[in-house]
C-alpha positions as CSV (number, residue, x, y, z in Angstrom):
1,M,-10.7,9.6,-0.6
2,R,-9.4,6.3,0.6
3,L,-6.9,4.7,-1.8
4,A,-5.7,1.1,-1.8
5,V,-2.5,0.1,-3.6
6,I,-1.5,-3.4,-4.9
7,G,2.2,-3.5,-5.3
8,Y,3.6,-0.5,-3.5
9,G,6.8,0.1,-5.5
10,A,8.7,3.2,-6.6
11,R,6.6,3.8,-9.7
12,I,3.3,3.8,-8.0
13,R,4.6,6.0,-5.2
14,G,5.5,8.6,-7.9
15,V,2.0,8.4,-9.2
16,L,0.5,8.8,-5.8
17,K,2.6,12.0,-5.3
18,Y,0.6,13.6,-8.2
19,V,-2.7,12.1,-7.1
20,Q,-2.3,13.8,-3.7
21,Q,-1.2,17.0,-5.3
22,A,-4.5,16.9,-7.4
23,N,-6.5,16.3,-4.2
24,P,-4.7,16.4,-0.8
25,E,-7.7,14.5,0.7
26,C,-6.5,11.3,-1.1
27,K,-4.9,9.1,1.5
28,V,-3.5,5.6,1.1
29,T,-5.2,3.5,3.7
30,A,-4.5,0.0,2.5
31,V,-1.6,-1.8,0.8
32,V,-1.1,-5.3,-0.6
33,D,2.6,-6.1,-1.1
34,I,4.6,-9.3,-0.8
35,R,7.4,-7.4,0.9
36,K,5.5,-7.0,4.2
37,D,8.6,-6.0,6.2
38,K,9.7,-3.3,3.7
39,A,6.6,-2.3,1.9
40,L,5.9,0.9,3.9
41,S,9.5,1.8,4.6
42,G,9.9,5.6,4.4
43,T,6.2,6.2,4.0
44,E,4.7,9.1,5.9
45,G,1.8,8.0,8.0
46,A,2.7,4.4,7.6
47,D,1.1,3.6,11.0
48,E,-2.3,4.5,9.6
49,I,-2.0,2.1,6.6
50,R,-3.3,-1.4,6.8
51,L,-1.2,-4.2,5.2
52,F,-3.0,-7.1,3.6
53,D,-1.9,-10.4,2.2
54,T,-4.3,-10.6,-0.7
55,P,-6.3,-8.2,-2.9
56,E,-9.4,-10.2,-2.0
57,E,-8.9,-9.7,1.7
58,M,-8.2,-6.0,1.2
59,L,-11.3,-5.4,-1.0
60,E,-13.6,-7.2,1.4
61,Q,-12.4,-5.4,4.6
62,E,-11.3,-2.0,3.4
63,K,-13.7,-1.0,0.6
64,P,-11.6,1.8,-0.8
65,D,-12.7,4.6,-3.1
66,G,-9.9,3.9,-5.6
67,V,-7.4,1.1,-6.3
68,L,-3.9,1.5,-7.9
69,I,-2.0,-1.4,-9.3
70,G,1.8,-1.1,-9.4
71,T,3.0,-4.7,-9.2
72,R,5.6,-6.1,-11.6
73,C,4.3,-6.3,-15.1
74,S,3.5,-10.0,-15.2
75,L,0.9,-9.5,-12.4
76,H,-0.9,-6.6,-13.9
77,T,-3.6,-8.7,-15.6
78,E,-4.0,-11.0,-12.6
79,M,-4.5,-8.1,-10.2
80,A,-6.8,-6.2,-12.5
81,L,-9.1,-9.2,-12.9
82,K,-9.4,-9.3,-9.1
83,V,-10.4,-5.6,-8.9
84,L,-12.7,-5.2,-11.9
85,P,-15.7,-7.0,-10.4
86,S,-15.7,-4.5,-7.5
87,G,-16.5,-1.6,-9.8
88,I,-14.0,0.6,-7.9
89,P,-12.1,3.1,-10.1
90,L,-8.8,1.5,-11.1
91,Y,-5.4,3.0,-12.0
92,L,-3.5,0.3,-13.9
93,E,0.1,0.5,-14.7
94,K,1.3,-0.4,-18.2
95,P,1.7,-2.9,-19.9
96,V,-1.7,-4.2,-19.0
97,A,-0.6,-7.7,-20.1
98,T,2.7,-9.3,-21.0
99,T,1.4,-12.4,-22.8
100,M,-1.3,-13.0,-25.4
101,E,-3.1,-15.3,-23.0
102,D,-3.2,-12.6,-20.3
103,A,-4.3,-10.0,-22.8
104,L,-7.2,-12.2,-23.9
105,R,-8.1,-12.9,-20.3
106,L,-8.1,-9.2,-19.4
107,K,-10.2,-8.3,-22.5
108,R,-12.8,-10.9,-21.6
109,G,-12.8,-9.8,-17.9
110,F,-13.3,-6.2,-18.9
111,E,-16.2,-7.1,-21.3
112,T,-17.8,-8.9,-18.4
113,C,-17.1,-6.2,-15.8
114,P,-16.7,-2.8,-17.6
115,S,-15.5,-0.9,-14.5
116,P,-13.8,2.5,-14.8
117,V,-10.1,2.0,-15.5
118,I,-7.4,4.4,-16.4
119,V,-4.1,3.0,-17.9
120,S,-0.8,4.7,-17.2
121,F,-0.2,6.2,-20.6
122,P,0.9,9.8,-19.8
123,L,2.4,10.7,-23.1
124,R,-1.0,11.1,-24.8
125,V,-1.9,13.8,-22.3
126,T,1.3,15.9,-22.4
127,S,1.0,19.4,-23.6
128,I,3.3,18.6,-26.6
129,V,1.2,15.7,-27.9
130,K,-2.0,17.7,-27.3
131,L,-0.5,20.5,-29.5
132,V,0.5,18.1,-32.2
133,K,-2.9,16.5,-32.3
134,E,-4.6,19.9,-32.4
135,I,-2.4,20.9,-35.4
136,I,-3.2,17.6,-37.2
137,D,-6.9,17.7,-36.4
138,S,-7.1,21.2,-37.8
139,G,-6.2,19.9,-41.3
140,K,-3.2,22.2,-41.7
141,I,-0.9,19.5,-43.0
142,G,-3.6,17.4,-44.7
143,T,-4.4,13.8,-43.7
144,V,-1.4,12.0,-42.1
145,E,0.0,9.6,-44.7
146,H,3.3,8.6,-43.0
147,V,4.8,8.7,-39.5
148,Q,8.5,8.4,-38.6
149,A,8.9,7.9,-34.8
150,V,12.0,7.3,-32.7
151,N,12.9,6.8,-29.1
152,N,16.7,6.8,-28.3
153,V,16.7,6.2,-24.6
154,P,19.6,7.9,-22.9
155,Y,19.0,6.1,-19.6
156,G,18.6,2.6,-21.1
157,G,20.9,1.0,-18.5
158,V,17.8,0.5,-16.3
159,Y,16.7,-2.4,-18.6
160,F,20.0,-4.3,-18.1
161,H,21.1,-3.5,-14.5
162,N,18.2,-4.4,-12.3
163,W,15.1,-6.7,-12.3
164,Y,14.1,-5.3,-15.7
165,R,17.0,-7.5,-17.2
166,D,14.8,-10.6,-16.6
167,E,13.2,-11.1,-20.0
168,N,10.8,-13.6,-18.5
169,E,9.4,-10.7,-16.6
170,T,9.5,-7.9,-19.1
171,R,8.8,-10.0,-22.3
172,G,11.0,-7.6,-24.2
173,L,11.3,-3.9,-24.6
174,F,8.4,-3.3,-27.0
175,L,6.1,-4.0,-24.0
176,Q,8.2,-2.0,-21.6
177,K,8.9,1.1,-23.7
178,A,7.3,1.2,-27.1
179,T,3.9,0.6,-25.5
180,H,3.9,4.4,-24.6
181,D,4.9,5.5,-28.1
182,F,2.4,3.1,-29.9
183,D,-0.3,4.6,-27.7
184,Y,0.3,8.2,-28.4
185,I,0.7,7.5,-32.1
186,N,-2.6,5.6,-32.2
187,H,-4.2,8.5,-30.2
188,V,-2.9,11.2,-32.5
189,L,-3.9,9.3,-35.7
190,G,-7.3,8.1,-34.5
191,L,-6.8,5.1,-36.8
192,R,-6.8,1.3,-36.3
193,P,-3.5,-0.6,-36.8
194,I,-4.0,-3.8,-38.8
195,S,-0.6,-5.4,-39.2
196,V,3.0,-5.1,-38.0
197,C,6.4,-6.5,-38.8
198,A,9.4,-5.9,-36.5
199,M,13.0,-6.7,-35.9
200,T,15.2,-6.5,-32.7
201,S,18.9,-6.7,-32.1
202,K,21.1,-7.4,-29.1
203,Q,24.5,-6.1,-30.0
204,I,25.8,-4.3,-26.9
205,F,24.4,-5.6,-23.7
206,K,25.6,-9.2,-23.9
207,G,28.7,-10.9,-22.8
208,T,30.4,-13.7,-20.9
209,K,30.5,-12.3,-17.4
210,P,29.2,-14.7,-14.8
211,A,25.4,-14.8,-14.2
212,G,24.4,-12.7,-11.2
213,L,27.6,-10.7,-11.2
214,R,27.3,-7.4,-9.4
215,C,29.1,-4.2,-10.5
216,V,30.6,-3.9,-7.0
217,D,32.2,-7.3,-7.3
218,C,33.6,-6.9,-10.8
219,G,37.3,-6.1,-11.3
220,E,36.5,-3.8,-14.2
221,N,34.1,-1.5,-12.3
222,K,36.6,1.4,-12.4
223,T,36.9,1.4,-16.1
224,C,33.6,0.1,-17.4
225,A,31.4,2.8,-18.9
226,E,28.3,1.0,-17.6
227,S,29.6,0.6,-14.0
228,T,27.2,2.0,-11.4
229,V,29.7,1.8,-8.6
230,G,30.0,5.1,-6.8
231,T,27.0,6.5,-8.6
232,P,23.5,7.3,-7.2
233,M,22.3,4.1,-8.9
234,E,24.7,1.7,-7.3
235,Q,22.0,0.1,-5.1
236,E,19.1,0.3,-7.6
237,W,21.1,-0.9,-10.6
238,P,23.5,-3.4,-9.1
239,F,24.0,-6.1,-11.8
240,C,26.5,-6.4,-14.6
241,S,24.9,-5.5,-18.0
242,F,27.5,-7.7,-19.8
243,A,26.8,-10.9,-17.9
244,E,25.5,-14.0,-19.6
245,D,22.1,-13.7,-17.9
246,T,21.4,-10.1,-19.1
247,G,18.1,-10.2,-21.1
248,N,16.3,-7.8,-23.4
249,E,17.1,-6.6,-26.9
250,D,19.1,-3.3,-27.0
251,S,17.4,-1.9,-30.1
252,G,14.2,-2.6,-32.0
253,S,12.1,-1.4,-34.9
254,A,8.6,-1.9,-36.2
255,L,6.6,-1.1,-39.3
256,I,2.9,-0.7,-38.6
257,R,0.2,-0.6,-41.3
258,Y,-3.1,1.2,-40.5
259,E,-6.6,0.7,-41.8
260,T,-6.2,3.5,-44.5
261,G,-3.1,1.8,-46.0
262,M,-0.6,4.3,-44.5
263,H,2.2,3.1,-42.3
264,V,4.3,4.1,-39.4
265,S,8.0,3.4,-38.9
266,Y,9.2,3.2,-35.3
267,S,12.6,2.6,-33.9
268,Q,13.9,2.4,-30.3
269,N,17.4,2.2,-28.9
270,F,18.8,1.6,-25.4
271,F,22.5,2.5,-25.7
272,A,22.3,6.1,-26.9
273,R,23.7,8.4,-24.2
274,Q,23.9,12.1,-23.3
275,K,22.7,14.5,-26.0
276,A,22.0,11.6,-28.4
277,G,18.8,10.9,-26.4
278,S,15.6,11.8,-28.3
279,R,12.0,10.9,-28.4
280,G,9.4,12.1,-30.8
281,A,8.0,11.8,-34.3
282,R,7.3,13.3,-37.7
283,F,3.7,13.2,-39.0
284,L,3.7,13.9,-42.7
285,G,0.7,14.9,-44.8
286,Y,0.6,16.2,-48.4
287,K,0.2,19.8,-47.3
288,G,2.8,19.8,-44.5
289,T,4.8,18.0,-41.8
290,V,4.6,18.4,-38.1
291,E,7.5,17.1,-35.9
292,F,8.3,17.2,-32.2
293,D,10.8,16.0,-29.7
294,F,9.9,15.5,-26.1
295,T,13.5,16.1,-25.0
296,T,13.7,19.6,-26.5
297,G,10.0,20.6,-26.1
298,I,10.1,21.9,-29.7
299,V,7.2,21.4,-32.2
300,K,7.8,22.5,-35.8
301,V,5.3,22.7,-38.7
302,F,6.8,22.7,-42.1
303,M,4.5,23.8,-44.9
304,H,5.1,21.9,-48.1
305,H,3.9,24.5,-50.7
306,T,4.9,27.7,-49.1
307,P,8.3,28.7,-47.6
308,R,6.9,28.8,-44.0
309,V,8.0,27.0,-40.9
310,E,6.1,27.5,-37.6
311,T,8.0,26.8,-34.3
312,Y,6.4,26.2,-30.9
313,E,8.3,25.7,-27.7
314,I,6.7,23.8,-24.8
315,D,8.1,24.3,-21.3
316,A,9.7,21.1,-20.0
317,A,7.7,19.5,-17.1
318,E,8.2,16.8,-14.6
319,D,7.7,13.1,-14.9
320,H,6.7,11.9,-18.4
321,F,6.8,15.5,-19.6
322,G,3.9,16.5,-17.4
323,G,1.7,13.6,-18.4
324,D,1.7,11.9,-15.0
325,A,0.2,14.9,-13.3
326,A,-2.5,15.1,-16.0
327,L,-3.4,11.4,-15.5
328,A,-3.5,11.8,-11.8
329,E,-5.9,14.6,-12.0
330,N,-8.1,12.7,-14.3
331,Y,-8.0,9.7,-12.0
332,V,-9.1,11.8,-9.0
333,N,-12.0,13.1,-11.1
334,M,-12.9,9.5,-12.1
335,I,-13.3,8.7,-8.4
336,R,-15.4,11.7,-8.0
337,G,-17.5,10.6,-10.9
338,T,-17.1,13.8,-12.9
339,E,-14.8,12.5,-15.7
340,E,-14.3,9.5,-17.9
341,P,-10.7,8.0,-18.2
342,V,-8.6,9.8,-20.8
343,S,-6.6,6.6,-21.3
344,T,-8.9,3.6,-21.3
345,L,-8.4,-0.1,-20.8
346,D,-9.3,-0.6,-24.4
347,D,-6.4,1.7,-25.3
348,G,-4.1,-0.3,-23.0
349,L,-5.2,-3.6,-24.5
350,L,-4.6,-2.3,-28.1
351,S,-1.1,-1.1,-27.2
352,A,-0.3,-4.4,-25.5
353,L,-1.7,-6.4,-28.5
354,L,0.5,-4.3,-30.9
355,C,3.6,-4.9,-28.7
356,L,2.9,-8.6,-28.4
357,K,2.5,-8.9,-32.2
358,A,5.6,-6.9,-32.8
359,R,7.6,-9.2,-30.5
360,E,6.1,-12.3,-32.2
361,S,7.1,-10.8,-35.6
362,A,10.6,-10.2,-34.5
363,L,10.9,-13.7,-33.1
364,T,9.5,-15.4,-36.2
365,G,10.4,-13.1,-39.0
366,T,6.7,-12.8,-40.1
367,F,4.1,-10.2,-40.6
368,Q,1.5,-10.3,-37.8
369,T,-2.1,-9.3,-38.1
370,I,-3.4,-7.0,-35.3
371,D,-6.5,-8.9,-34.2
372,W,-7.7,-10.9,-31.2
373,T,-8.0,-14.3,-33.0
C-alpha cells in the first residue's frame, strides 16, 4: 500500500508507526512538506520517498492508496478539501477545523465529496472506553442522566513552550485537548449536544518576560520550575512560558446540554503535575454510576440500590491508551475496503463545532447553540 503524507511532523510519524505495524506492506512513497530540506530527516528509506511542493502535484503524479494529513491545525481543513475529491481514503488529524468558517467549508466539501475519512480520535476506541460503553449500553446503571468529566494534564507545558503557545494557530485549548474528550463522551452517550456554556482562565502561564525569550537565555533557568534547560525537552520546548507572548488559557470548563435535557460538566487544567494528573469521567444513572480514569486504567461500577462495587483493571497501553494502534488498524482496513471508519468526519465536525462554540461562549459570556447556522 502506497501512502502519501501532507505535513510530515512528529505526530503523523507516530501514527505511521502503528499503520506499518498493522500492515508492514504500507510504505510512505510521497510527502508534501514546506520544510523540504528537513522533512525526511531521520526517515528510513528516505531515498525512495518523493517530495512534492503541493498536494495537487502529489495527487496527480503519485496516485497513492491512502493519504494522511498531519499539518499544523490551521491547515487541516484546507488540505482535506484538496484530498476529498480524489476519493482516496484519508486519515485526518484533529481538530478538523479551527474556525467556524473552516468548519462550514469542510462540512460542505464533505457533503459534495463524501470520501472515506477517519479522524484522529483514538480515545473512543481504547479498551477502557469500550468497556464503559458496554456497561452503559447493557442498562446496568440505567440511562445516563449526568456526566462529570475531567482532564488534569500533567504535561501541559507543551502548550506554552513551543509552537502550541501561538493562540492564532491553536485557537485555544478546547480545540487542542477537549476535542478528544468531547468526542468520547458523545460516542458513549449516543446523544446530540444542543447547547454549551464555558469559561476559561489564564492564571499561571502569563507574565512580563520578553516576547520570544528562550529558557536557555533566561537568568532564572536554574530555579524556574518550568525551565526545560538540561531536560530532554530543551530543544522541542525552548520558549519561556511566562513571557508576554505566551498564549492559551491554562484551565477551562464547559457545561454541555444534550437533547434529552441531561447535561455534562467538563473541566480541563494545564498546570497539574506529577500524580495530580488524571483523565476520565463519571457517568451517572438512577441505578448506578460507572467511573474510569485513563491514567490508572481502573473502571468502577457503583450500584446505587445494593451495596456492590465492581472493579475492572485495564492494562496500560501505548500512545493514547492503545487507541492509536486501533485507529491505525481501522485505517489500513479502510484502504483495503473491508471496514468503515470508526471515527468519521461527521464525528470530527461535531467535536470541532462543540469546541468552537465553547470558545465563543467563554469569550462572550453567553450560552451557545450547537448548530450550523
